[in-house]
Backbone and ligand atoms as CSV (ligand in chain L), in Angstrom:
chain,resi,resn,atom,element,x,y,z
A,1,MET,N,N,-5.765,-15.848,18.340
A,1,MET,CA,C,-5.981,-14.568,17.646
A,1,MET,C,C,-4.981,-14.426,16.492
A,2,VAL,N,N,-5.472,-14.101,15.313
A,2,VAL,CA,C,-4.576,-13.933,14.158
A,2,VAL,C,C,-4.239,-12.447,13.992
A,3,ILE,N,N,-2.956,-12.142,14.151
A,3,ILE,CA,C,-2.484,-10.759,13.994
A,3,ILE,C,C,-1.647,-10.704,12.718
A,4,ALA,N,N,-2.033,-9.823,11.806
A,4,ALA,CA,C,-1.367,-9.770,10.497
A,4,ALA,C,C,-0.850,-8.369,10.202
A,5,VAL,N,N,0.148,-8.330,9.330
A,5,VAL,CA,C,0.707,-7.043,8.889
A,5,VAL,C,C,0.677,-7.011,7.361
A,6,TYR,N,N,0.183,-5.910,6.826
A,6,TYR,CA,C,0.222,-5.688,5.374
A,6,TYR,C,C,1.253,-4.590,5.131
A,7,PRO,N,N,2.483,-4.967,4.739
A,7,PRO,CA,C,3.529,-3.961,4.541
A,7,PRO,C,C,3.567,-3.453,3.100
A,8,GLY,N,N,4.040,-2.243,2.932
A,8,GLY,CA,C,4.194,-1.708,1.580
A,8,GLY,C,C,4.686,-0.280,1.624
A,9,THR,N,N,4.936,0.257,0.440
A,9,THR,CA,C,5.395,1.642,0.345
A,9,THR,C,C,4.204,2.600,0.330
A,10,PHE,N,N,3.139,2.190,-0.336
A,10,PHE,CA,C,1.894,2.961,-0.402
A,10,PHE,C,C,2.160,4.424,-0.805
A,11,ASP,N,N,2.865,4.574,-1.923
A,11,ASP,CA,C,3.288,5.918,-2.370
A,11,ASP,C,C,2.659,6.249,-3.724
A,12,PRO,N,N,1.379,6.565,-3.797
A,12,PRO,CA,C,0.442,6.648,-2.680
A,12,PRO,C,C,-0.455,5.416,-2.630
A,13,LEU,N,N,-1.331,5.430,-1.623
A,13,LEU,CA,C,-2.372,4.413,-1.471
A,13,LEU,C,C,-3.273,4.418,-2.710
A,14,THR,N,N,-3.584,3.212,-3.229
A,14,THR,CA,C,-4.511,3.116,-4.370
A,14,THR,C,C,-5.726,2.284,-3.947
A,15,CYS,N,N,-6.719,2.214,-4.834
A,15,CYS,CA,C,-7.895,1.373,-4.536
A,15,CYS,C,C,-7.527,-0.109,-4.591
A,16,GLY,N,N,-6.424,-0.457,-5.290
A,16,GLY,CA,C,-5.931,-1.842,-5.256
A,16,GLY,C,C,-5.479,-2.184,-3.836
A,17,HIS,N,N,-4.801,-1.247,-3.187
A,17,HIS,CA,C,-4.372,-1.455,-1.798
A,17,HIS,C,C,-5.583,-1.530,-0.857
A,18,THR,N,N,-6.526,-0.591,-1.007
A,18,THR,CA,C,-7.657,-0.576,-0.052
A,18,THR,C,C,-8.507,-1.837,-0.198
A,19,ASP,N,N,-8.567,-2.361,-1.416
A,19,ASP,CA,C,-9.296,-3.618,-1.633
A,19,ASP,C,C,-8.630,-4.756,-0.841
A,20,ILE,N,N,-7.291,-4.801,-0.887
A,20,ILE,CA,C,-6.570,-5.843,-0.132
A,20,ILE,C,C,-6.774,-5.621,1.378
A,21,ILE,N,N,-6.717,-4.359,1.815
A,21,ILE,CA,C,-6.899,-4.060,3.246
A,21,ILE,C,C,-8.290,-4.535,3.710
A,22,ASP,N,N,-9.324,-4.188,2.943
A,22,ASP,CA,C,-10.702,-4.579,3.322
A,22,ASP,C,C,-10.820,-6.095,3.425
A,23,ARG,N,N,-10.276,-6.767,2.437
A,23,ARG,CA,C,-10.430,-8.229,2.405
A,23,ARG,C,C,-9.593,-8.896,3.491
A,24,ALA,N,N,-8.399,-8.376,3.744
A,24,ALA,CA,C,-7.549,-8.970,4.790
A,24,ALA,C,C,-8.156,-8.710,6.170
A,25,ALA,N,N,-8.710,-7.509,6.360
A,25,ALA,CA,C,-9.294,-7.166,7.664
A,25,ALA,C,C,-10.460,-8.088,8.008
A,26,ALA,N,N,-11.130,-8.589,6.965
A,26,ALA,CA,C,-12.254,-9.497,7.197
A,26,ALA,C,C,-11.779,-10.914,7.541
A,27,LEU,N,N,-10.510,-11.196,7.265
A,27,LEU,CA,C,-9.980,-12.551,7.480
A,27,LEU,C,C,-9.283,-12.721,8.822
A,28,VAL,N,N,-8.707,-11.626,9.338
A,28,VAL,CA,C,-7.853,-11.745,10.531
A,28,VAL,C,C,-8.460,-10.948,11.681
A,29,ASP,N,N,-7.934,-11.173,12.899
A,29,ASP,CA,C,-8.473,-10.444,14.054
A,29,ASP,C,C,-7.949,-9.016,14.109
A,30,LYS,N,N,-6.640,-8.870,13.867
A,30,LYS,CA,C,-6.042,-7.523,13.900
A,30,LYS,C,C,-5.136,-7.374,12.701
A,31,LEU,N,N,-5.265,-6.249,12.004
A,31,LEU,CA,C,-4.411,-5.995,10.839
A,31,LEU,C,C,-3.674,-4.672,11.041
A,32,THR,N,N,-2.352,-4.728,10.882
A,32,THR,CA,C,-1.565,-3.488,10.897
A,32,THR,C,C,-1.076,-3.233,9.482
A,33,VAL,N,N,-1.364,-2.056,8.965
A,33,VAL,CA,C,-0.797,-1.659,7.676
A,33,VAL,C,C,0.539,-0.991,8.012
A,34,GLY,N,N,1.629,-1.586,7.514
A,34,GLY,CA,C,2.976,-1.088,7.823
A,34,GLY,C,C,3.516,-0.316,6.636
A,35,ILE,N,N,3.872,0.951,6.879
A,35,ILE,CA,C,4.351,1.793,5.775
A,35,ILE,C,C,5.872,1.901,5.866
A,36,TYR,N,N,6.566,1.414,4.828
A,36,TYR,CA,C,8.032,1.493,4.833
A,36,TYR,C,C,8.453,2.949,4.738
A,37,GLU,N,N,9.412,3.291,5.566
A,37,GLU,CA,C,9.969,4.649,5.417
A,37,GLU,C,C,10.829,4.690,4.161
A,38,ASN,N,N,11.510,3.613,3.868
A,38,ASN,CA,C,12.133,3.353,2.571
A,38,ASN,C,C,12.991,4.475,1.981
A,39,PRO,N,N,14.036,4.902,2.676
A,39,PRO,CA,C,14.795,6.054,2.193
A,39,PRO,C,C,15.447,5.861,0.825
A,40,THR,N,N,15.686,4.613,0.399
A,40,THR,CA,C,16.365,4.398,-0.888
A,40,THR,C,C,15.456,4.665,-2.080
A,41,LYS,N,N,14.139,4.634,-1.861
A,41,LYS,CA,C,13.214,4.711,-2.997
A,41,LYS,C,C,12.783,6.130,-3.382
A,42,GLN,N,N,13.176,7.120,-2.610
A,42,GLN,CA,C,12.770,8.515,-2.882
A,42,GLN,C,C,11.269,8.628,-3.139
A,43,PRO,N,N,10.453,8.354,-2.137
A,43,PRO,CA,C,9.020,8.412,-2.378
A,43,PRO,C,C,8.526,9.831,-2.690
A,44,LEU,N,N,7.403,9.913,-3.395
A,44,LEU,CA,C,6.813,11.218,-3.723
A,44,LEU,C,C,6.265,11.877,-2.455
A,45,PHE,N,N,5.638,11.056,-1.604
A,45,PHE,CA,C,5.032,11.586,-0.379
A,45,PHE,C,C,5.847,11.153,0.842
A,46,PRO,N,N,6.043,12.068,1.812
A,46,PRO,CA,C,6.755,11.684,3.033
A,46,PRO,C,C,5.950,10.633,3.805
A,47,VAL,N,N,6.635,9.903,4.662
A,47,VAL,CA,C,5.987,8.769,5.322
A,47,VAL,C,C,4.765,9.204,6.150
A,48,GLU,N,N,4.837,10.385,6.780
A,48,GLU,CA,C,3.703,10.836,7.614
A,48,GLU,C,C,2.446,10.985,6.758
A,49,GLN,N,N,2.658,11.491,5.544
A,49,GLN,CA,C,1.499,11.702,4.671
A,49,GLN,C,C,0.961,10.354,4.160
A,50,ARG,N,N,1.877,9.429,3.886
A,50,ARG,CA,C,1.436,8.094,3.426
A,50,ARG,C,C,0.665,7.377,4.542
A,51,VAL,N,N,1.116,7.564,5.786
A,51,VAL,CA,C,0.380,6.997,6.932
A,51,VAL,C,C,-1.012,7.638,7.003
A,52,GLY,N,N,-1.051,8.956,6.840
A,52,GLY,CA,C,-2.327,9.689,6.898
A,52,GLY,C,C,-3.310,9.216,5.830
A,53,PHE,N,N,-2.808,8.948,4.633
A,53,PHE,CA,C,-3.679,8.467,3.551
A,53,PHE,C,C,-4.384,7.179,3.973
A,54,VAL,N,N,-3.602,6.263,4.565
A,54,VAL,CA,C,-4.192,4.964,4.935
A,54,VAL,C,C,-5.125,5.147,6.136
A,55,GLU,N,N,-4.699,5.966,7.108
A,55,GLU,CA,C,-5.547,6.172,8.295
A,55,GLU,C,C,-6.924,6.679,7.892
A,56,GLU,N,N,-6.935,7.627,6.963
A,56,GLU,CA,C,-8.222,8.188,6.532
A,56,GLU,C,C,-9.079,7.130,5.827
A,57,ALA,N,N,-8.415,6.215,5.131
A,57,ALA,CA,C,-9.154,5.192,4.370
A,57,ALA,C,C,-9.698,4.069,5.253
A,58,VAL,N,N,-9.147,3.898,6.460
A,58,VAL,CA,C,-9.553,2.744,7.279
A,58,VAL,C,C,-10.389,3.142,8.502
A,59,THR,N,N,-10.941,4.351,8.491
A,59,THR,CA,C,-11.696,4.805,9.672
A,59,THR,C,C,-12.872,3.869,9.996
A,60,GLY,N,N,-13.413,3.218,8.985
A,60,GLY,CA,C,-14.558,2.318,9.229
A,60,GLY,C,C,-14.141,0.892,9.575
A,61,LEU,N,N,-12.855,0.646,9.740
A,61,LEU,CA,C,-12.393,-0.725,10.014
A,61,LEU,C,C,-11.743,-0.759,11.406
A,62,PRO,N,N,-12.504,-1.135,12.436
A,62,PRO,CA,C,-11.991,-1.030,13.808
A,62,PRO,C,C,-10.809,-1.949,14.115
A,63,ASN,N,N,-10.605,-2.997,13.345
A,63,ASN,CA,C,-9.475,-3.907,13.652
A,63,ASN,C,C,-8.222,-3.583,12.833
A,64,VAL,N,N,-8.204,-2.388,12.211
A,64,VAL,CA,C,-7.029,-2.016,11.403
A,64,VAL,C,C,-6.316,-0.813,12.027
A,65,GLN,N,N,-4.987,-0.919,12.159
A,65,GLN,CA,C,-4.182,0.227,12.590
A,65,GLN,C,C,-3.076,0.462,11.560
A,66,VAL,N,N,-2.487,1.647,11.612
A,66,VAL,CA,C,-1.476,2.010,10.616
A,66,VAL,C,C,-0.213,2.454,11.351
A,67,ARG,N,N,0.935,1.932,10.930
A,67,ARG,CA,C,2.209,2.289,11.559
A,67,ARG,C,C,3.284,2.445,10.485
A,68,ALA,N,N,4.199,3.398,10.696
A,68,ALA,CA,C,5.373,3.510,9.825
A,68,ALA,C,C,6.457,2.604,10.402
A,69,PHE,N,N,7.329,2.081,9.531
A,69,PHE,CA,C,8.448,1.302,10.070
A,69,PHE,C,C,9.680,1.424,9.183
A,70,LYS,N,N,10.826,1.135,9.811
A,70,LYS,CA,C,12.115,1.097,9.106
A,70,LYS,C,C,12.687,-0.298,9.307
A,71,GLY,N,N,13.631,-0.676,8.478
A,71,GLY,CA,C,14.315,-1.950,8.698
A,71,GLY,C,C,13.568,-3.128,8.117
A,72,LEU,N,N,13.913,-4.313,8.610
A,72,LEU,CA,C,13.346,-5.535,8.050
A,72,LEU,C,C,11.863,-5.662,8.378
A,73,THR,N,N,11.101,-6.054,7.373
A,73,THR,CA,C,9.657,-6.226,7.572
A,73,THR,C,C,9.383,-7.304,8.625
A,74,VAL,N,N,10.162,-8.390,8.580
A,74,VAL,CA,C,9.901,-9.472,9.552
A,74,VAL,C,C,10.160,-9.001,10.993
A,75,ASP,N,N,11.129,-8.114,11.178
A,75,ASP,CA,C,11.373,-7.588,12.531
A,75,ASP,C,C,10.181,-6.752,12.988
A,76,PHE,N,N,9.655,-5.970,12.049
A,76,PHE,CA,C,8.486,-5.147,12.377
A,76,PHE,C,C,7.294,-6.052,12.747
A,77,ILE,N,N,7.114,-7.127,11.994
A,77,ILE,CA,C,5.990,-8.038,12.276
A,77,ILE,C,C,6.160,-8.655,13.668
A,78,HIS,N,N,7.382,-9.016,14.024
A,78,HIS,CA,C,7.627,-9.548,15.371
A,78,HIS,C,C,7.302,-8.508,16.442
A,79,GLN,N,N,7.698,-7.250,16.177
A,79,GLN,CA,C,7.419,-6.186,17.168
A,79,GLN,C,C,5.928,-6.027,17.417
A,80,ILE,N,N,5.139,-6.164,16.343
A,80,ILE,CA,C,3.679,-6.025,16.444
A,80,ILE,C,C,3.075,-7.247,17.146
A,81,GLY,N,N,3.855,-8.343,17.192
A,81,GLY,CA,C,3.323,-9.595,17.753
A,81,GLY,C,C,2.562,-10.384,16.703
A,82,GLY,N,N,2.872,-10.104,15.409
A,82,GLY,CA,C,2.138,-10.758,14.323
A,82,GLY,C,C,2.771,-12.064,13.885
A,83,ARG,N,N,1.978,-12.860,13.160
A,83,ARG,CA,C,2.481,-14.141,12.630
A,83,ARG,C,C,2.199,-14.261,11.142
A,84,VAL,N,N,1.445,-13.302,10.600
A,84,VAL,CA,C,1.036,-13.407,9.200
A,84,VAL,C,C,1.416,-12.128,8.465
A,85,MET,N,N,2.018,-12.309,7.270
A,85,MET,CA,C,2.281,-11.158,6.408
A,85,MET,C,C,1.316,-11.238,5.230
A,86,ILE,N,N,0.640,-10.127,4.954
A,86,ILE,CA,C,-0.294,-10.060,3.833
A,86,ILE,C,C,0.392,-9.350,2.670
A,87,ARG,N,N,0.261,-9.874,1.464
A,87,ARG,CA,C,0.713,-9.166,0.269
A,87,ARG,C,C,-0.367,-9.308,-0.797
A,88,GLY,N,N,-0.360,-8.371,-1.749
A,88,GLY,CA,C,-1.316,-8.445,-2.856
A,88,GLY,C,C,-0.590,-8.942,-4.098
A,89,LEU,N,N,-1.287,-9.689,-4.917
A,89,LEU,CA,C,-0.663,-10.206,-6.147
A,89,LEU,C,C,-1.427,-9.740,-7.365
A,90,ARG,N,N,-0.702,-9.156,-8.300
A,90,ARG,CA,C,-1.319,-8.795,-9.591
A,90,ARG,C,C,-0.860,-9.789,-10.652
A,91,ALA,N,N,-0.051,-9.350,-11.606
A,91,ALA,CA,C,0.321,-10.245,-12.722
A,91,ALA,C,C,1.526,-11.099,-12.336
A,92,ASN,N,N,2.045,-11.822,-13.316
A,92,ASN,CA,C,3.185,-12.717,-13.088
A,92,ASN,C,C,4.372,-12.022,-12.442
A,93,SER,N,N,4.605,-10.767,-12.840
A,93,SER,CA,C,5.778,-10.054,-12.333
A,93,SER,C,C,5.727,-9.941,-10.807
A,94,ASP,N,N,4.545,-9.723,-10.234
A,94,ASP,CA,C,4.419,-9.661,-8.772
A,94,ASP,C,C,4.781,-11.006,-8.170
A,95,PHE,N,N,4.347,-12.081,-8.838
A,95,PHE,CA,C,4.566,-13.416,-8.283
A,95,PHE,C,C,6.055,-13.711,-8.107
A,96,GLU,N,N,6.830,-13.419,-9.158
A,96,GLU,CA,C,8.279,-13.689,-9.101
A,96,GLU,C,C,8.914,-12.966,-7.916
A,97,ARG,N,N,8.568,-11.687,-7.790
A,97,ARG,CA,C,9.176,-10.858,-6.749
A,97,ARG,C,C,8.717,-11.318,-5.355
A,98,GLU,N,N,7.432,-11.575,-5.246
A,98,GLU,CA,C,6.895,-11.988,-3.943
A,98,GLU,C,C,7.473,-13.342,-3.527
A,99,PHE,N,N,7.657,-14.222,-4.508
A,99,PHE,CA,C,8.166,-15.552,-4.220
A,99,PHE,C,C,9.590,-15.455,-3.671
A,100,GLU,N,N,10.391,-14.624,-4.357
A,100,GLU,CA,C,11.783,-14.413,-3.934
A,100,GLU,C,C,11.836,-13.844,-2.511
A,101,MET,N,N,11.006,-12.809,-2.276
A,101,MET,CA,C,11.003,-12.177,-0.949
A,101,MET,C,C,10.498,-13.149,0.112
A,102,ALA,N,N,9.486,-13.945,-0.268
A,102,ALA,CA,C,8.890,-14.881,0.690
A,102,ALA,C,C,9.927,-15.902,1.154
A,103,LEU,N,N,10.754,-16.394,0.208
A,103,LEU,CA,C,11.749,-17.400,0.582
A,103,LEU,C,C,12.815,-16.793,1.489
A,104,MET,N,N,13.201,-15.558,1.181
A,104,MET,CA,C,14.171,-14.881,2.043
A,104,MET,C,C,13.578,-14.645,3.436
A,105,ASN,N,N,12.329,-14.176,3.460
A,105,ASN,CA,C,11.682,-13.911,4.755
A,105,ASN,C,C,11.511,-15.195,5.564
A,106,ARG,N,N,11.252,-16.301,4.853
A,106,ARG,CA,C,11.094,-17.575,5.577
A,106,ARG,C,C,12.402,-17.970,6.237
A,107,LYS,N,N,13.531,-17.675,5.552
A,107,LYS,CA,C,14.849,-17.961,6.157
A,107,LYS,C,C,15.054,-17.098,7.393
A,108,LEU,N,N,14.671,-15.816,7.252
A,108,LEU,CA,C,14.907,-14.868,8.344
A,108,LEU,C,C,13.962,-15.110,9.521
A,109,ALA,N,N,12.739,-15.493,9.205
A,109,ALA,CA,C,11.711,-15.629,10.251
A,109,ALA,C,C,10.746,-16.755,9.890
A,110,PRO,N,N,11.137,-18.010,10.189
A,110,PRO,CA,C,10.309,-19.158,9.784
A,110,PRO,C,C,8.945,-19.190,10.459
A,111,ASP,N,N,8.772,-18.424,11.521
A,111,ASP,CA,C,7.474,-18.436,12.225
A,111,ASP,C,C,6.426,-17.568,11.541
A,112,ILE,N,N,6.843,-16.753,10.563
A,112,ILE,CA,C,5.872,-15.848,9.911
A,112,ILE,C,C,5.358,-16.489,8.628
A,113,GLU,N,N,4.046,-16.535,8.502
A,113,GLU,CA,C,3.430,-17.131,7.314
A,113,GLU,C,C,2.993,-16.015,6.362
A,114,LEU,N,N,3.212,-16.250,5.058
A,114,LEU,CA,C,2.817,-15.255,4.057
A,114,LEU,C,C,1.442,-15.608,3.504
A,115,LEU,N,N,0.590,-14.622,3.435
A,115,LEU,CA,C,-0.735,-14.825,2.854
A,115,LEU,C,C,-0.900,-13.832,1.706
A,116,CYS,N,N,-0.955,-14.354,0.469
A,116,CYS,CA,C,-1.091,-13.479,-0.702
A,116,CYS,C,C,-2.539,-13.474,-1.167
A,117,LEU,N,N,-3.072,-12.300,-1.342
A,117,LEU,CA,C,-4.443,-12.186,-1.853
A,117,LEU,C,C,-4.376,-11.717,-3.303
A,118,MET,N,N,-5.118,-12.380,-4.161
A,118,MET,CA,C,-5.169,-11.992,-5.574
A,118,MET,C,C,-5.895,-10.658,-5.708
A,119,THR,N,N,-5.384,-9.827,-6.581
A,119,THR,CA,C,-6.058,-8.559,-6.840
A,119,THR,C,C,-7.468,-8.803,-7.380
A,120,SER,N,N,-8.348,-7.848,-7.169
A,120,SER,CA,C,-9.656,-7.909,-7.827
A,120,SER,C,C,-9.431,-7.443,-9.267
A,121,SER,N,N,-10.187,-8.016,-10.203
A,121,SER,CA,C,-9.855,-7.817,-11.621
A,121,SER,C,C,-9.797,-6.343,-12.024
A,122,GLN,N,N,-10.650,-5.502,-11.411
A,122,GLN,CA,C,-10.655,-4.086,-11.826
A,122,GLN,C,C,-9.387,-3.348,-11.402
A,123,TYR,N,N,-8.587,-3.972,-10.507
A,123,TYR,CA,C,-7.362,-3.307,-10.046
A,123,TYR,C,C,-6.091,-3.982,-10.576
A,124,GLN,N,N,-6.265,-4.921,-11.454
A,124,GLN,CA,C,-5.169,-5.732,-11.976
A,124,GLN,C,C,-4.014,-4.878,-12.521
A,125,PHE,N,N,-4.360,-3.775,-13.193
A,125,PHE,CA,C,-3.308,-2.966,-13.828
A,125,PHE,C,C,-3.009,-1.680,-13.061
A,126,LEU,N,N,-3.426,-1.662,-11.816
A,126,LEU,CA,C,-3.263,-0.445,-11.012
A,126,LEU,C,C,-1.999,-0.530,-10.161
A,127,SER,N,N,-1.147,0.477,-10.285
A,127,SER,CA,C,0.045,0.528,-9.429
A,127,SER,C,C,0.267,1.979,-9.009
A,128,SER,N,N,0.952,2.151,-7.894
A,128,SER,CA,C,1.224,3.513,-7.415
A,128,SER,C,C,2.051,4.284,-8.442
A,129,SER,N,N,2.985,3.603,-9.114
A,129,SER,CA,C,3.838,4.331,-10.068
A,129,SER,C,C,3.039,4.816,-11.276
A,130,LEU,N,N,2.101,3.973,-11.738
A,130,LEU,CA,C,1.259,4.396,-12.864
A,130,LEU,C,C,0.351,5.569,-12.456
A,131,ILE,N,N,-0.156,5.480,-11.245
A,131,ILE,CA,C,-1.010,6.560,-10.734
A,131,ILE,C,C,-0.239,7.889,-10.728
A,132,LYS,N,N,1.025,7.835,-10.314
A,132,LYS,CA,C,1.816,9.073,-10.253
A,132,LYS,C,C,2.036,9.635,-11.652
A,133,GLU,N,N,2.244,8.744,-12.618
A,133,GLU,CA,C,2.434,9.193,-14.004
A,133,GLU,C,C,1.174,9.892,-14.520
A,134,VAL,N,N,0.027,9.247,-14.283
A,134,VAL,CA,C,-1.245,9.799,-14.772
A,134,VAL,C,C,-1.534,11.132,-14.080
A,135,ALA,N,N,-1.271,11.165,-12.760
A,135,ALA,CA,C,-1.533,12.400,-12.001
A,135,ALA,C,C,-0.653,13.540,-12.504
A,136,LYS,N,N,0.578,13.209,-12.811
A,136,LYS,CA,C,1.536,14.215,-13.292
A,136,LYS,C,C,1.060,14.827,-14.606
A,137,LEU,N,N,0.389,14.008,-15.409
A,137,LEU,CA,C,-0.079,14.479,-16.711
A,137,LEU,C,C,-1.505,15.025,-16.651
A,138,GLY,N,N,-2.060,15.107,-15.446
A,138,GLY,CA,C,-3.371,15.732,-15.269
A,138,GLY,C,C,-4.545,14.831,-15.624
A,139,GLY,N,N,-4.348,13.509,-15.641
A,139,GLY,CA,C,-5.431,12.582,-15.991
A,139,GLY,C,C,-6.393,12.341,-14.842
A,140,CYS,N,N,-7.555,11.790,-15.195
A,140,CYS,CA,C,-8.606,11.516,-14.212
A,140,CYS,C,C,-8.281,10.230,-13.439
A,141,LEU,N,N,-8.353,10.299,-12.111
A,141,LEU,CA,C,-8.003,9.134,-11.279
A,141,LEU,C,C,-9.216,8.547,-10.565
A,142,GLU,N,N,-10.398,8.929,-11.015
A,142,GLU,CA,C,-11.621,8.484,-10.342
A,142,GLU,C,C,-11.699,6.953,-10.308
A,143,GLY,N,N,-11.997,6.417,-9.139
A,143,GLY,CA,C,-12.133,4.959,-8.986
A,143,GLY,C,C,-10.805,4.234,-8.870
A,144,MET,N,N,-9.700,4.973,-8.961
A,144,MET,CA,C,-8.385,4.324,-8.885
A,144,MET,C,C,-7.669,4.606,-7.561
A,145,VAL,N,N,-7.949,5.786,-6.999
A,145,VAL,CA,C,-7.391,6.115,-5.673
A,145,VAL,C,C,-8.531,6.736,-4.850
A,146,PRO,N,N,-8.461,6.635,-3.499
A,146,PRO,CA,C,-9.470,7.323,-2.693
A,146,PRO,C,C,-9.458,8.828,-2.996
A,147,ASP,N,N,-10.594,9.492,-2.789
A,147,ASP,CA,C,-10.707,10.922,-3.135
A,147,ASP,C,C,-9.640,11.778,-2.453
A,148,HIS,N,N,-9.347,11.465,-1.173
A,148,HIS,CA,C,-8.370,12.312,-0.469
A,148,HIS,C,C,-6.962,12.153,-1.059
A,149,VAL,N,N,-6.683,10.990,-1.634
A,149,VAL,CA,C,-5.377,10.778,-2.280
A,149,VAL,C,C,-5.340,11.532,-3.620
A,150,ALA,N,N,-6.461,11.474,-4.356
A,150,ALA,CA,C,-6.530,12.201,-5.634
A,150,ALA,C,C,-6.298,13.695,-5.387
A,151,PHE,N,N,-6.880,14.196,-4.304
A,151,PHE,CA,C,-6.745,15.609,-3.960
A,151,PHE,C,C,-5.266,15.945,-3.665
A,152,ALA,N,N,-4.631,15.081,-2.889
A,152,ALA,CA,C,-3.223,15.330,-2.524
A,152,ALA,C,C,-2.315,15.269,-3.759
A,153,LEU,N,N,-2.613,14.357,-4.674
A,153,LEU,CA,C,-1.804,14.256,-5.899
A,153,LEU,C,C,-1.958,15.517,-6.737
A,154,LYS,N,N,-3.206,15.971,-6.820
A,154,LYS,CA,C,-3.478,17.165,-7.623
A,154,LYS,C,C,-2.713,18.363,-7.056
A,155,GLN,N,N,-2.763,18.462,-5.712
A,155,GLN,CA,C,-2.050,19.557,-5.043
A,155,GLN,C,C,-0.551,19.443,-5.277
A,156,LYS,N,N,-0.029,18.240,-5.125
A,156,LYS,CA,C,1.413,18.007,-5.248
A,156,LYS,C,C,1.919,18.436,-6.627
A,157,PHE,N,N,1.200,18.013,-7.684
A,157,PHE,CA,C,1.695,18.315,-9.024
A,157,PHE,C,C,1.379,19.744,-9.454
A,158,SER,N,N,0.311,20.328,-8.907
A,158,SER,CA,C,0.069,21.719,-9.300
A,158,SER,C,C,1.049,22.638,-8.584
A,159,MET,N,N,1.449,22.244,-7.350
A,159,MET,CA,C,2.445,23.050,-6.622
A,159,MET,C,C,3.796,22.992,-7.311
A,160,SER,N,N,4.122,21.781,-7.850
A,160,SER,CA,C,5.444,21.645,-8.476
A,160,SER,C,C,5.434,22.225,-9.882
A,161,GLY,N,N,4.229,22.658,-10.345
A,161,GLY,CA,C,4.131,23.234,-11.681
A,161,GLY,C,C,4.231,22.197,-12.778
A,162,GLU,N,N,4.164,20.894,-12.377
A,162,GLU,CA,C,4.380,19.847,-13.370
A,162,GLU,C,C,3.109,19.359,-14.027
A,163,VAL,N,N,1.943,19.710,-13.435
A,163,VAL,CA,C,0.717,19.130,-13.962
A,163,VAL,C,C,0.384,19.710,-15.334
A,164,ALA,N,N,-0.061,18.839,-16.234
A,164,ALA,CA,C,-0.451,19.300,-17.565
A,164,ALA,C,C,-1.773,20.050,-17.451
A,165,ILE,N,N,-2.146,20.806,-18.454
A,165,ILE,CA,C,-3.402,21.549,-18.428
A,165,ILE,C,C,-4.533,20.568,-18.137
A,166,GLY,N,N,-5.306,20.863,-17.044
A,166,GLY,CA,C,-6.291,19.921,-16.486
A,166,GLY,C,C,-7.208,19.251,-17.502
A,167,LYS,N,N,-7.122,17.940,-17.563
A,167,LYS,CA,C,-8.085,17.166,-18.329
A,167,LYS,C,C,-8.839,16.339,-17.301
A,168,GLY,N,N,-10.132,16.288,-17.366
A,168,GLY,CA,C,-10.914,15.429,-16.485
A,168,GLY,C,C,-10.768,15.836,-15.036
A,169,LYS,N,N,-11.624,15.300,-14.180
A,169,LYS,CA,C,-11.507,15.643,-12.756
A,169,LYS,C,C,-10.778,14.522,-12.033
A,170,MET,N,N,-10.190,14.861,-10.886
A,170,MET,CA,C,-9.476,13.840,-10.127
A,170,MET,C,C,-10.213,13.531,-8.850
L,1,ADP,P1,P,6.064,-2.440,-2.276
L,1,ADP,O1,O,7.145,-1.427,-2.440
L,1,ADP,O2,O,6.185,-3.287,-1.044
L,1,ADP,O3,O,5.778,-3.276,-3.501
L,1,ADP,P2,P,3.489,-1.202,-2.804
L,1,ADP,O4,O,2.839,-0.094,-2.064
L,1,ADP,O5,O,3.799,-0.999,-4.242
L,1,ADP,O6,O,4.785,-1.547,-1.958
L,1,ADP,O7,O,2.616,-2.521,-2.687
L,1,ADP,C1,C,2.279,-3.079,-1.438
L,1,ADP,C2,C,1.587,-4.410,-1.677
L,1,ADP,O8,O,0.347,-4.185,-2.333
L,1,ADP,C3,C,2.348,-5.397,-2.560
L,1,ADP,O9,O,2.106,-6.715,-2.084
L,1,ADP,C4,C,1.740,-5.205,-3.915
L,1,ADP,O10,O,1.870,-6.363,-4.726
L,1,ADP,C5,C,0.289,-4.954,-3.520
L,1,ADP,N1,N,-0.442,-4.214,-4.537
L,1,ADP,C6,C,-0.091,-3.062,-5.141
L,1,ADP,N2,N,-1.021,-2.684,-6.026
L,1,ADP,C7,C,-1.991,-3.646,-5.998
L,1,ADP,C8,C,-3.210,-3.858,-6.735
L,1,ADP,N3,N,-3.604,-3.025,-7.683
L,1,ADP,N4,N,-3.939,-4.958,-6.432
L,1,ADP,C9,C,-3.510,-5.823,-5.483
L,1,ADP,N5,N,-2.373,-5.690,-4.779
L,1,ADP,C10,C,-1.613,-4.616,-5.036
């Protein structure tokens, strides 16, 4: 049985992430999406909400579960009983970073294999940070994040009073 973990910050979940989740879930027997609590990064959404975003997106995928975690990703993968780490790759910049992390993780946990899936072309330029910028300025996020995430972003920025005068729907 192949048990895999797809770790990330998911602040927030984008359609680039859900594409990787769908494709990874079709490859492995069990997939856990691991959400870093990541206190150093000051995420926009608290970890419970980031977990909720993914849970809502994976209701149709019976072999996918969602868990928050702290500490080393490889330790979390061991706790789950996994042997495979899934990551998504966009442009060259992702490759450099993933390669560096992969070599460190291999030192820490040689039993865990990394499986990188190439982004689908329509999500090549999609990142959570860009999504937050666009949402803050009131731009349309259709097709870039699941509807429930677009709704939460809209609420977040309208509550903070930061959203620009509404252009387009989210
Ligand atoms: P992290 O802080 O670990 O980079 P992210 O939530 O930004 O967390 O990303 C989690 C994983 O998803 C990473 O492997 C990242 O490269 C991948 N990813 C992010 N956006 C996309 C996308 N648009 N297409 C494919 N993979 C992506």
